[in-house]
Structure formats: structure tokens, C-alpha cells
All heavy atoms as TSV, in Angstrom:
chain	resi	resn	atom	element	x	y	z
A	1	MET	N	N	-12.872	17.285	-30.375
A	1	MET	CA	C	-14.048	17.796	-31.035
A	1	MET	C	C	-14.573	16.758	-32.017
A	1	MET	O	O	-13.807	16.178	-32.762
A	1	MET	CB	C	-13.700	19.068	-31.793
A	1	MET	CG	C	-13.262	20.193	-30.914
A	1	MET	SD	S	-12.841	21.621	-31.920
A	1	MET	CE	C	-11.729	22.425	-30.811
A	2	THR	N	N	-15.852	16.559	-31.972
A	2	THR	CA	C	-16.450	15.539	-32.828
A	2	THR	C	C	-17.481	16.160	-33.768
A	2	THR	O	O	-17.955	17.278	-33.550
A	2	THR	CB	C	-17.152	14.461	-31.988
A	2	THR	OG1	O	-18.277	15.063	-31.317
A	2	THR	CG2	C	-16.214	13.843	-30.968
A	3	LYS	N	N	-17.813	15.409	-34.810
A	3	LYS	CA	C	-18.847	15.860	-35.740
A	3	LYS	C	C	-20.186	16.001	-35.016
A	3	LYS	O	O	-20.944	16.929	-35.301
A	3	LYS	CB	C	-18.966	14.894	-36.903
A	3	LYS	CG	C	-19.951	15.376	-37.961
A	3	LYS	CD	C	-19.946	14.509	-39.165
A	3	LYS	CE	C	-20.911	14.917	-40.238
A	3	LYS	NZ	N	-22.068	15.690	-39.897
A	4	PHE	N	N	-20.464	15.122	-34.062
A	4	PHE	CA	C	-21.704	15.236	-33.289
A	4	PHE	C	C	-21.777	16.590	-32.576
A	4	PHE	O	O	-22.811	17.262	-32.608
A	4	PHE	CB	C	-21.815	14.097	-32.269
A	4	PHE	CG	C	-22.930	14.310	-31.288
A	4	PHE	CD1	C	-24.239	14.074	-31.640
A	4	PHE	CD2	C	-22.666	14.783	-30.007
A	4	PHE	CE1	C	-25.278	14.300	-30.744
A	4	PHE	CE2	C	-23.690	14.995	-29.105
A	4	PHE	CZ	C	-24.999	14.757	-29.476
A	5	GLU	N	N	-20.674	16.997	-31.937
A	5	GLU	CA	C	-20.652	18.273	-31.231
A	5	GLU	C	C	-20.896	19.427	-32.203
A	5	GLU	O	O	-21.680	20.340	-31.914
A	5	GLU	CB	C	-19.314	18.465	-30.509
A	5	GLU	CG	C	-19.149	17.525	-29.328
A	5	GLU	CD	C	-17.751	17.512	-28.774
A	5	GLU	OE1	O	-16.784	17.480	-29.585
A	5	GLU	OE2	O	-17.603	17.542	-27.541
A	6	LEU	N	N	-20.257	19.363	-33.358
A	6	LEU	CA	C	-20.444	20.402	-34.374
A	6	LEU	C	C	-21.896	20.436	-34.856
A	6	LEU	O	O	-22.497	21.510	-34.955
A	6	LEU	CB	C	-19.495	20.164	-35.549
A	6	LEU	CG	C	-19.627	21.123	-36.720
A	6	LEU	CD1	C	-19.398	22.565	-36.293
A	6	LEU	CD2	C	-18.660	20.733	-37.834
A	7	ASP	N	N	-22.461	19.283	-35.148
A	7	ASP	CA	C	-23.854	19.229	-35.610
A	7	ASP	C	C	-24.809	19.799	-34.564
A	7	ASP	O	O	-25.762	20.517	-34.895
A	7	ASP	CB	C	-24.252	17.793	-35.954
A	7	ASP	CG	C	-23.596	17.288	-37.227
A	7	ASP	OD1	O	-23.101	18.123	-38.016
A	7	ASP	OD2	O	-23.560	16.058	-37.421
A	8	LEU	N	N	-24.561	19.503	-33.288
A	8	LEU	CA	C	-25.416	20.019	-32.222
A	8	LEU	C	C	-25.310	21.540	-32.136
A	8	LEU	O	O	-26.324	22.238	-32.020
A	8	LEU	CB	C	-25.050	19.372	-30.890
A	8	LEU	CG	C	-25.953	19.694	-29.706
A	8	LEU	CD1	C	-27.394	19.308	-30.000
A	8	LEU	CD2	C	-25.450	18.977	-28.463
A	9	LEU	N	N	-24.094	22.063	-32.236
A	9	LEU	CA	C	-23.916	23.515	-32.217
A	9	LEU	C	C	-24.633	24.167	-33.394
A	9	LEU	O	O	-25.255	25.227	-33.242
A	9	LEU	CB	C	-22.432	23.867	-32.264
A	9	LEU	CG	C	-21.617	23.536	-31.019
A	9	LEU	CD1	C	-20.139	23.751	-31.291
A	9	LEU	CD2	C	-22.074	24.353	-29.825
A	10	LYS	N	N	-24.573	23.540	-34.561
A	10	LYS	CA	C	-25.246	24.091	-35.743
A	10	LYS	C	C	-26.757	24.126	-35.558
A	10	LYS	O	O	-27.425	25.050	-36.038
A	10	LYS	CB	C	-24.871	23.293	-36.991
A	10	LYS	CG	C	-23.471	23.588	-37.465
A	10	LYS	CD	C	-23.138	22.805	-38.725
A	10	LYS	CE	C	-21.768	23.170	-39.255
A	10	LYS	NZ	N	-21.448	22.446	-40.498
A	11	GLU	N	N	-27.304	23.142	-34.878
A	11	GLU	CA	C	-28.746	23.148	-34.604
A	11	GLU	C	C	-29.127	24.347	-33.745
A	11	GLU	O	O	-30.129	25.016	-33.994
A	11	GLU	CB	C	-29.181	21.849	-33.920
A	11	GLU	CG	C	-29.243	20.666	-34.855
A	11	GLU	CD	C	-30.257	20.874	-35.973
A	11	GLU	OE1	O	-31.396	21.326	-35.701
A	11	GLU	OE2	O	-29.901	20.589	-37.124
A	12	PHE	N	N	-28.326	24.629	-32.721
A	12	PHE	CA	C	-28.602	25.800	-31.881
A	12	PHE	C	C	-28.460	27.083	-32.687
A	12	PHE	O	O	-29.262	28.003	-32.540
A	12	PHE	CB	C	-27.672	25.823	-30.663
A	12	PHE	CG	C	-28.131	24.921	-29.554
A	12	PHE	CD1	C	-27.539	23.685	-29.366
A	12	PHE	CD2	C	-29.154	25.295	-28.714
A	12	PHE	CE1	C	-27.965	22.843	-28.356
A	12	PHE	CE2	C	-29.595	24.466	-27.697
A	12	PHE	CZ	C	-28.993	23.236	-27.519
A	13	SER	N	N	-27.457	27.158	-33.550
A	13	SER	CA	C	-27.267	28.340	-34.383
A	13	SER	C	C	-28.453	28.517	-35.331
A	13	SER	O	O	-28.959	29.637	-35.485
A	13	SER	CB	C	-25.967	28.221	-35.166
A	13	SER	OG	O	-25.736	29.387	-35.918
A	14	ASP	N	N	-28.899	27.436	-35.938
A	14	ASP	CA	C	-30.045	27.504	-36.859
A	14	ASP	C	C	-31.318	27.960	-36.143
A	14	ASP	O	O	-32.195	28.561	-36.761
A	14	ASP	CB	C	-30.299	26.138	-37.508
A	14	ASP	CG	C	-29.224	25.762	-38.521
A	14	ASP	OD1	O	-28.407	26.635	-38.898
A	14	ASP	OD2	O	-29.182	24.574	-38.915
A	15	ASP	N	N	-31.406	27.685	-34.853
A	15	ASP	CA	C	-32.572	28.094	-34.067
A	15	ASP	C	C	-32.461	29.526	-33.562
A	15	ASP	O	O	-33.281	29.975	-32.768
A	15	ASP	CB	C	-32.786	27.155	-32.879
A	15	ASP	CG	C	-33.381	25.825	-33.287
A	15	ASP	OD1	O	-33.898	25.712	-34.415
A	15	ASP	OD2	O	-33.343	24.876	-32.472
A	16	GLY	N	N	-31.419	30.247	-33.984
A	16	GLY	CA	C	-31.281	31.647	-33.613
A	16	GLY	C	C	-30.409	31.910	-32.407
A	16	GLY	O	O	-30.412	33.020	-31.876
A	17	CYS	N	N	-29.662	30.921	-31.958
A	17	CYS	CA	C	-28.818	31.077	-30.767
A	17	CYS	C	C	-27.354	31.302	-31.097
A	17	CYS	O	O	-26.501	31.202	-30.208
A	17	CYS	CB	C	-28.953	29.843	-29.869
A	17	CYS	SG	S	-30.603	29.557	-29.250
A	18	GLY	N	N	-27.026	31.615	-32.321
A	18	GLY	CA	C	-25.633	31.753	-32.736
A	18	GLY	C	C	-24.863	32.814	-31.984
A	18	GLY	O	O	-23.661	32.689	-31.775
A	19	ASP	N	N	-25.543	33.882	-31.565
A	19	ASP	CA	C	-24.879	34.960	-30.827
A	19	ASP	C	C	-24.852	34.718	-29.327
A	19	ASP	O	O	-24.254	35.503	-28.592
A	19	ASP	CB	C	-25.560	36.297	-31.111
A	19	ASP	CG	C	-25.340	36.769	-32.541
A	19	ASP	OD1	O	-24.290	36.425	-33.124
A	19	ASP	OD2	O	-26.213	37.477	-33.068
A	20	ASP	N	N	-25.495	33.653	-28.861
A	20	ASP	CA	C	-25.503	33.343	-27.430
A	20	ASP	C	C	-24.167	32.732	-27.018
A	20	ASP	O	O	-23.543	32.000	-27.788
A	20	ASP	CB	C	-26.612	32.344	-27.094
A	20	ASP	CG	C	-27.996	32.946	-27.248
A	20	ASP	OD1	O	-28.099	34.164	-27.487
A	20	ASP	OD2	O	-28.975	32.187	-27.135
A	21	CYS	N	N	-23.753	33.015	-25.804
A	21	CYS	CA	C	-22.535	32.409	-25.271
A	21	CYS	C	C	-22.819	30.979	-24.853
A	21	CYS	O	O	-23.954	30.634	-24.487
A	21	CYS	CB	C	-22.024	33.204	-24.069
A	21	CYS	SG	S	-21.340	34.798	-24.532
A	22	PHE	N	N	-21.793	30.169	-24.874
A	22	PHE	CA	C	-21.924	28.753	-24.538
A	22	PHE	C	C	-22.614	28.560	-23.190
A	22	PHE	O	O	-23.532	27.746	-23.060
A	22	PHE	CB	C	-20.538	28.094	-24.521
A	22	PHE	CG	C	-20.575	26.629	-24.224
A	22	PHE	CD1	C	-20.742	25.713	-25.238
A	22	PHE	CD2	C	-20.452	26.163	-22.922
A	22	PHE	CE1	C	-20.792	24.349	-24.972
A	22	PHE	CE2	C	-20.489	24.807	-22.645
A	22	PHE	CZ	C	-20.657	23.900	-23.674
A	23	ASP	N	N	-22.183	29.322	-22.170
A	23	ASP	CA	C	-22.721	29.120	-20.828
A	23	ASP	C	C	-24.157	29.604	-20.654
A	23	ASP	O	O	-24.756	29.392	-19.612
A	23	ASP	CB	C	-21.810	29.738	-19.774
A	23	ASP	CG	C	-21.777	31.248	-19.818
A	23	ASP	OD1	O	-22.226	31.843	-20.814
A	23	ASP	OD2	O	-21.283	31.845	-18.832
A	24	GLU	N	N	-24.734	30.224	-21.693
A	24	GLU	CA	C	-26.123	30.666	-21.635
A	24	GLU	C	C	-27.094	29.572	-22.073
A	24	GLU	O	O	-28.302	29.743	-21.970
A	24	GLU	CB	C	-26.325	31.902	-22.515
A	24	GLU	CG	C	-25.553	33.113	-22.025
A	24	GLU	CD	C	-25.658	34.298	-22.965
A	24	GLU	OE1	O	-25.864	34.088	-24.184
A	24	GLU	OE2	O	-25.509	35.425	-22.484
A	25	ILE	N	N	-26.558	28.453	-22.560
A	25	ILE	CA	C	-27.412	27.377	-23.059
A	25	ILE	C	C	-27.238	26.172	-22.137
A	25	ILE	O	O	-26.233	25.455	-22.200
A	25	ILE	CB	C	-27.078	27.039	-24.526
A	25	ILE	CG1	C	-27.264	28.300	-25.381
A	25	ILE	CG2	C	-27.956	25.898	-25.026
A	25	ILE	CD1	C	-26.903	28.154	-26.825
A	26	GLY	N	N	-28.222	25.990	-21.276
A	26	GLY	CA	C	-28.153	24.955	-20.253
A	26	GLY	C	C	-27.905	23.559	-20.797
A	26	GLY	O	O	-27.180	22.772	-20.179
A	27	MET	N	N	-28.485	23.224	-21.925
A	27	MET	CA	C	-28.300	21.890	-22.487
A	27	MET	C	C	-26.835	21.639	-22.844
A	27	MET	O	O	-26.304	20.556	-22.607
A	27	MET	CB	C	-29.176	21.682	-23.725
A	27	MET	CG	C	-29.048	20.268	-24.305
A	27	MET	SD	S	-29.997	20.041	-25.817
A	27	MET	CE	C	-31.660	20.202	-25.188
A	28	LEU	N	N	-26.163	22.657	-23.381
A	28	LEU	CA	C	-24.757	22.495	-23.742
A	28	LEU	C	C	-23.880	22.381	-22.499
A	28	LEU	O	O	-22.941	21.580	-22.472
A	28	LEU	CB	C	-24.292	23.658	-24.618
A	28	LEU	CG	C	-24.933	23.744	-25.994
A	28	LEU	CD1	C	-24.412	24.961	-26.747
A	28	LEU	CD2	C	-24.717	22.473	-26.789
A	29	VAL	N	N	-24.206	23.144	-21.467
A	29	VAL	CA	C	-23.455	23.040	-20.210
A	29	VAL	C	C	-23.636	21.640	-19.626
A	29	VAL	O	O	-22.679	21.016	-19.162
A	29	VAL	CB	C	-23.897	24.131	-19.212
A	29	VAL	CG1	C	-23.248	23.921	-17.857
A	29	VAL	CG2	C	-23.568	25.515	-19.757
A	30	GLY	N	N	-24.852	21.117	-19.706
A	30	GLY	CA	C	-25.109	19.755	-19.252
A	30	GLY	C	C	-24.341	18.720	-20.056
A	30	GLY	O	O	-23.818	17.751	-19.504
A	31	MET	N	N	-24.241	18.938	-21.360
A	31	MET	CA	C	-23.476	18.026	-22.212
A	31	MET	C	C	-21.997	18.066	-21.844
A	31	MET	O	O	-21.327	17.042	-21.864
A	31	MET	CB	C	-23.663	18.386	-23.691
A	31	MET	CG	C	-25.068	18.169	-24.221
A	31	MET	SD	S	-25.519	16.448	-24.339
A	31	MET	CE	C	-24.472	15.918	-25.666
A	32	ARG	N	N	-21.497	19.244	-21.487
A	32	ARG	CA	C	-20.101	19.346	-21.079
A	32	ARG	C	C	-19.867	18.541	-19.796
A	32	ARG	O	O	-18.836	17.901	-19.643
A	32	ARG	CB	C	-19.687	20.799	-20.881
A	32	ARG	CG	C	-18.221	20.900	-20.477
A	32	ARG	CD	C	-17.647	22.272	-20.531
A	32	ARG	NE	N	-18.483	23.257	-19.911
A	32	ARG	CZ	C	-18.296	24.561	-20.056
A	32	ARG	NH1	N	-17.307	25.020	-20.778
A	32	ARG	NH2	N	-19.087	25.409	-19.465
A	33	MET	N	N	-20.821	18.533	-18.911
A	33	MET	CA	C	-20.691	17.762	-17.672
A	33	MET	C	C	-20.683	16.258	-17.950
A	33	MET	O	O	-20.220	15.476	-17.128
A	33	MET	CB	C	-21.814	18.140	-16.701
A	33	MET	CG	C	-21.647	19.566	-16.196
A	33	MET	SD	S	-23.035	20.289	-15.279
A	33	MET	CE	C	-23.615	18.991	-14.258
A	34	ARG	N	N	-21.162	15.857	-19.117
A	34	ARG	CA	C	-21.166	14.448	-19.517
A	34	ARG	C	C	-19.969	14.096	-20.405
A	34	ARG	O	O	-19.896	12.994	-20.939
A	34	ARG	CB	C	-22.462	14.125	-20.234
A	34	ARG	CG	C	-23.639	14.088	-19.283
A	34	ARG	CD	C	-24.947	13.897	-20.014
A	34	ARG	NE	N	-26.045	13.768	-19.084
A	34	ARG	CZ	C	-26.645	14.765	-18.452
A	34	ARG	NH1	N	-26.220	15.998	-18.644
A	34	ARG	NH2	N	-27.639	14.550	-17.633
A	35	GLY	N	N	-19.058	15.060	-20.604
A	35	GLY	CA	C	-17.836	14.767	-21.338
A	35	GLY	C	C	-17.702	15.408	-22.698
A	35	GLY	O	O	-16.650	15.303	-23.327
A	36	TYR	N	N	-18.733	16.055	-23.187
A	36	TYR	CA	C	-18.669	16.747	-24.470
A	36	TYR	C	C	-18.193	18.189	-24.264
A	36	TYR	O	O	-18.224	18.710	-23.153
A	36	TYR	CB	C	-20.047	16.774	-25.146
A	36	TYR	CG	C	-20.580	15.406	-25.475
A	36	TYR	CD1	C	-21.447	14.743	-24.608
A	36	TYR	CD2	C	-20.212	14.770	-26.648
A	36	TYR	CE1	C	-21.933	13.489	-24.904
A	36	TYR	CE2	C	-20.702	13.512	-26.966
A	36	TYR	CZ	C	-21.560	12.875	-26.088
A	36	TYR	OH	O	-22.036	11.631	-26.388
A	37	PHE	N	N	-17.765	18.837	-25.341
A	37	PHE	CA	C	-17.425	20.260	-25.331
A	37	PHE	C	C	-16.400	20.624	-24.259
A	37	PHE	O	O	-16.471	21.675	-23.638
A	37	PHE	CB	C	-18.678	21.125	-25.151
A	37	PHE	CG	C	-19.727	20.885	-26.200
A	37	PHE	CD1	C	-20.882	20.185	-25.892
A	37	PHE	CD2	C	-19.548	21.329	-27.498
A	37	PHE	CE1	C	-21.856	19.959	-26.849
A	37	PHE	CE2	C	-20.512	21.108	-28.471
A	37	PHE	CZ	C	-21.668	20.414	-28.140
A	38	GLN	N	N	-15.423	19.758	-24.043
A	38	GLN	CA	C	-14.448	19.980	-22.986
A	38	GLN	C	C	-13.576	21.207	-23.219
A	38	GLN	O	O	-13.081	21.796	-22.258
A	38	GLN	CB	C	-13.569	18.737	-22.804
A	38	GLN	CG	C	-14.334	17.551	-22.243
A	38	GLN	CD	C	-14.944	17.856	-20.880
A	38	GLN	OE1	O	-14.232	18.175	-19.951
A	38	GLN	NE2	N	-16.258	17.753	-20.780
A	39	ASP	N	N	-13.394	21.622	-24.448
A	39	ASP	CA	C	-12.547	22.780	-24.715
A	39	ASP	C	C	-13.331	24.052	-25.002
A	39	ASP	O	O	-12.764	25.068	-25.367
A	39	ASP	CB	C	-11.582	22.483	-25.860
A	39	ASP	CG	C	-12.304	22.224	-27.156
A	39	ASP	OD1	O	-13.470	21.807	-27.113
A	39	ASP	OD2	O	-11.710	22.449	-28.220
A	40	ALA	N	N	-14.647	24.007	-24.826
A	40	ALA	CA	C	-15.476	25.197	-25.066
A	40	ALA	C	C	-15.318	26.173	-23.900
A	40	ALA	O	O	-15.355	25.787	-22.739
A	40	ALA	CB	C	-16.945	24.793	-25.217
A	41	GLU	N	N	-15.123	27.433	-24.240
A	41	GLU	CA	C	-15.038	28.488	-23.232
A	41	GLU	C	C	-16.440	29.031	-22.973
A	41	GLU	O	O	-17.247	29.162	-23.896
A	41	GLU	CB	C	-14.124	29.615	-23.722
A	41	GLU	CG	C	-12.694	29.181	-23.995
A	41	GLU	CD	C	-11.959	28.782	-22.736
A	41	GLU	OE1	O	-12.256	29.334	-21.655
A	41	GLU	OE2	O	-11.073	27.913	-22.833
A	42	ASP	N	N	-16.728	29.361	-21.727
A	42	ASP	CA	C	-18.055	29.853	-21.365
A	42	ASP	C	C	-18.469	31.093	-22.143
A	42	ASP	O	O	-19.635	31.258	-22.476
A	42	ASP	CB	C	-18.125	30.164	-19.870
A	42	ASP	CG	C	-18.160	28.912	-19.014
A	42	ASP	OD1	O	-18.459	27.825	-19.539
A	42	ASP	OD2	O	-17.899	29.025	-17.794
A	43	ASP	N	N	-17.508	31.976	-22.448
A	43	ASP	CA	C	-17.857	33.237	-23.102
A	43	ASP	C	C	-17.767	33.195	-24.626
A	43	ASP	O	O	-17.977	34.205	-25.286
A	43	ASP	CB	C	-16.996	34.373	-22.559
A	43	ASP	CG	C	-15.504	34.168	-22.808
A	43	ASP	OD1	O	-15.089	33.035	-23.145
A	43	ASP	OD2	O	-14.757	35.144	-22.662
A	44	GLU	N	N	-17.489	32.027	-25.204
A	44	GLU	CA	C	-17.492	31.889	-26.670
A	44	GLU	C	C	-18.925	31.788	-27.160
A	44	GLU	O	O	-19.742	31.085	-26.569
A	44	GLU	CB	C	-16.763	30.611	-27.104
A	44	GLU	CG	C	-15.280	30.740	-27.199
A	44	GLU	CD	C	-14.656	29.475	-27.738
A	44	GLU	OE1	O	-14.605	28.482	-27.005
A	44	GLU	OE2	O	-14.192	29.498	-28.888
A	45	THR	N	N	-19.203	32.466	-28.269
A	45	THR	CA	C	-20.538	32.331	-28.837
A	45	THR	C	C	-20.639	31.002	-29.592
A	45	THR	O	O	-19.623	30.401	-29.951
A	45	THR	CB	C	-20.872	33.482	-29.811
A	45	THR	OG1	O	-20.036	33.384	-30.957
A	45	THR	CG2	C	-20.736	34.836	-29.143
A	46	ILE	N	N	-21.848	30.596	-29.842
A	46	ILE	CA	C	-22.081	29.355	-30.574
A	46	ILE	C	C	-21.457	29.452	-31.968
A	46	ILE	O	O	-20.799	28.511	-32.426
A	46	ILE	CB	C	-23.588	29.045	-30.657
A	46	ILE	CG1	C	-24.189	28.906	-29.256
A	46	ILE	CG2	C	-23.847	27.803	-31.499
A	46	ILE	CD1	C	-23.473	27.925	-28.346
A	47	ASP	N	N	-21.618	30.591	-32.630
A	47	ASP	CA	C	-21.036	30.752	-33.965
A	47	ASP	C	C	-19.509	30.713	-33.927
A	47	ASP	O	O	-18.885	30.177	-34.840
A	47	ASP	CB	C	-21.528	32.046	-34.620
A	47	ASP	CG	C	-22.986	31.948	-35.060
A	47	ASP	OD1	O	-23.509	30.822	-35.206
A	47	ASP	OD2	O	-23.605	33.015	-35.251
A	48	GLU	N	N	-18.889	31.264	-32.885
A	48	GLU	CA	C	-17.435	31.187	-32.750
A	48	GLU	C	C	-16.983	29.742	-32.567
A	48	GLU	O	O	-15.990	29.314	-33.148
A	48	GLU	CB	C	-16.954	32.028	-31.565
A	48	GLU	CG	C	-17.074	33.511	-31.775
A	48	GLU	CD	C	-16.831	34.323	-30.516
A	48	GLU	OE1	O	-16.938	33.787	-29.390
A	48	GLU	OE2	O	-16.548	35.525	-30.665
A	49	LEU	N	N	-17.720	29.004	-31.758
A	49	LEU	CA	C	-17.392	27.595	-31.553
A	49	LEU	C	C	-17.529	26.800	-32.842
A	49	LEU	O	O	-16.689	25.953	-33.145
A	49	LEU	CB	C	-18.288	26.983	-30.477
A	49	LEU	CG	C	-17.882	27.269	-29.045
A	49	LEU	CD1	C	-19.014	26.904	-28.091
A	49	LEU	CD2	C	-16.625	26.509	-28.694
A	50	ILE	N	N	-18.573	27.064	-33.600
A	50	ILE	CA	C	-18.779	26.367	-34.877
A	50	ILE	C	C	-17.584	26.607	-35.787
A	50	ILE	O	O	-17.046	25.667	-36.374
A	50	ILE	CB	C	-20.086	26.817	-35.552
A	50	ILE	CG1	C	-21.284	26.263	-34.778
A	50	ILE	CG2	C	-20.130	26.372	-37.013
A	50	ILE	CD1	C	-22.615	26.831	-35.212
A	51	GLU	N	N	-17.160	27.852	-35.884
A	51	GLU	CA	C	-16.014	28.179	-36.742
A	51	GLU	C	C	-14.766	27.421	-36.287
A	51	GLU	O	O	-14.054	26.826	-37.097
A	51	GLU	CB	C	-15.762	29.683	-36.711
A	51	GLU	CG	C	-14.660	30.129	-37.639
A	51	GLU	CD	C	-14.485	31.633	-37.640
A	51	GLU	OE1	O	-15.476	32.363	-37.475
A	51	GLU	OE2	O	-13.330	32.062	-37.806
A	52	ARG	N	N	-14.521	27.416	-34.995
A	52	ARG	CA	C	-13.341	26.730	-34.473
A	52	ARG	C	C	-13.442	25.223	-34.668
A	52	ARG	O	O	-12.473	24.561	-35.044
A	52	ARG	CB	C	-13.169	27.062	-32.991
A	52	ARG	CG	C	-11.855	26.589	-32.424
A	52	ARG	CD	C	-11.480	27.323	-31.166
A	52	ARG	NE	N	-12.431	27.257	-30.100
A	52	ARG	CZ	C	-12.442	26.292	-29.162
A	52	ARG	NH1	N	-11.565	25.330	-29.203
A	52	ARG	NH2	N	-13.332	26.334	-28.201
A	53	TYR	N	N	-14.619	24.645	-34.429
A	53	TYR	CA	C	-14.798	23.207	-34.589
A	53	TYR	C	C	-14.646	22.795	-36.044
A	53	TYR	O	O	-14.066	21.762	-36.352
A	53	TYR	CB	C	-16.170	22.773	-34.060
A	53	TYR	CG	C	-16.193	22.480	-32.583
A	53	TYR	CD1	C	-15.508	23.271	-31.664
A	53	TYR	CD2	C	-16.900	21.398	-32.081
A	53	TYR	CE1	C	-15.540	22.995	-30.311
A	53	TYR	CE2	C	-16.933	21.125	-30.734
A	53	TYR	CZ	C	-16.262	21.923	-29.853
A	53	TYR	OH	O	-16.279	21.657	-28.505
A	54	GLU	N	N	-15.178	23.622	-36.974
A	54	GLU	CA	C	-15.051	23.304	-38.401
A	54	GLU	C	C	-13.578	23.283	-38.813
A	54	GLU	O	O	-13.166	22.415	-39.585
A	54	GLU	CB	C	-15.841	24.291	-39.244
A	54	GLU	CG	C	-17.318	24.060	-39.193
A	54	GLU	CD	C	-18.121	25.076	-39.967
A	54	GLU	OE1	O	-17.687	26.230	-40.139
A	54	GLU	OE2	O	-19.226	24.706	-40.398
A	55	GLU	N	N	-12.811	24.235	-38.322
A	55	GLU	CA	C	-11.375	24.269	-38.622
A	55	GLU	C	C	-10.687	23.019	-38.098
A	55	GLU	O	O	-9.870	22.396	-38.793
A	55	GLU	CB	C	-10.721	25.505	-38.009
A	55	GLU	CG	C	-11.049	26.793	-38.714
A	55	GLU	CD	C	-10.431	27.996	-38.018
A	55	GLU	OE1	O	-9.430	27.839	-37.287
A	55	GLU	OE2	O	-10.961	29.099	-38.212
A	56	CYS	N	N	-11.022	22.641	-36.892
A	56	CYS	CA	C	-10.390	21.469	-36.268
A	56	CYS	C	C	-10.743	20.183	-37.018
A	56	CYS	O	O	-9.874	19.362	-37.299
A	56	CYS	CB	C	-10.816	21.372	-34.810
A	56	CYS	SG	S	-10.062	19.987	-33.949
A	57	ILE	N	N	-12.004	20.023	-37.354
A	57	ILE	CA	C	-12.441	18.804	-38.046
A	57	ILE	C	C	-11.848	18.737	-39.452
A	57	ILE	O	O	-11.482	17.668	-39.921
A	57	ILE	CB	C	-13.980	18.721	-38.068
A	57	ILE	CG1	C	-14.473	18.375	-36.653
A	57	ILE	CG2	C	-14.462	17.683	-39.067
A	57	ILE	CD1	C	-15.974	18.364	-36.507
A	58	SER	N	N	-11.708	19.880	-40.114
A	58	SER	CA	C	-11.145	19.865	-41.465
A	58	SER	C	C	-9.672	19.454	-41.457
A	58	SER	O	O	-9.166	18.957	-42.451
A	58	SER	CB	C	-11.315	21.231	-42.131
A	58	SER	OG	O	-10.485	22.199	-41.528
A	59	ARG	N	N	-8.988	19.631	-40.344
A	59	ARG	CA	C	-7.582	19.232	-40.227
A	59	ARG	C	C	-7.409	17.749	-39.924
A	59	ARG	O	O	-6.327	17.230	-40.052
A	59	ARG	CB	C	-6.895	20.034	-39.125
A	59	ARG	CG	C	-6.620	21.458	-39.515
A	59	ARG	CD	C	-5.794	22.141	-38.479
A	59	ARG	NE	N	-6.481	23.378	-38.130
A	59	ARG	CZ	C	-6.505	23.914	-36.931
A	59	ARG	NH1	N	-5.886	23.358	-35.947
A	59	ARG	NH2	N	-7.159	25.029	-36.724
A	60	GLN	N	N	-8.481	17.092	-39.502
A	60	GLN	CA	C	-8.380	15.675	-39.108
A	60	GLN	C	C	-8.348	14.779	-40.311
A	60	GLN	O	O	-8.755	14.975	-41.345
A	60	GLN	CB	C	-9.552	15.280	-38.207
A	60	GLN	CG	C	-9.495	15.948	-36.878
A	60	GLN	CD	C	-10.673	15.576	-35.985
A	60	GLN	OE1	O	-11.611	14.902	-36.402
A	60	GLN	NE2	N	-10.648	16.026	-34.771
């Protein structure tokens, strides 16, 4: 998990997509196909991912 991934998720959340599941946002699915968000689950919401990513980055 990278700060870039977290920042991108926060942008989607700020745009009102925080309750959307990861697999509902085509751009994020496309980013995963390019190597980003490898541990994101399809049914996790954007806000859930942000929380998990923040925890992970704070431990680094």
C-alpha cells in the first residue's frame, strides 16, 4: 500500500463515493490491473479501504 493509493482513494471519497464498493469504480479496477490496489477486495467500500490503508501506512 502506498501513499499514492491512499490519496487516490481519498479523492474518490471526497467526491461522494466513500460508500461505493471498490469494484463499482472502473478507474480503480483499471489501476489494479496495472499493479495498484493488489490487496483491495471487490466488496470493500472506499471508506473501509481508506481506514485500512491509513493503519498500514502509519505502521511503516
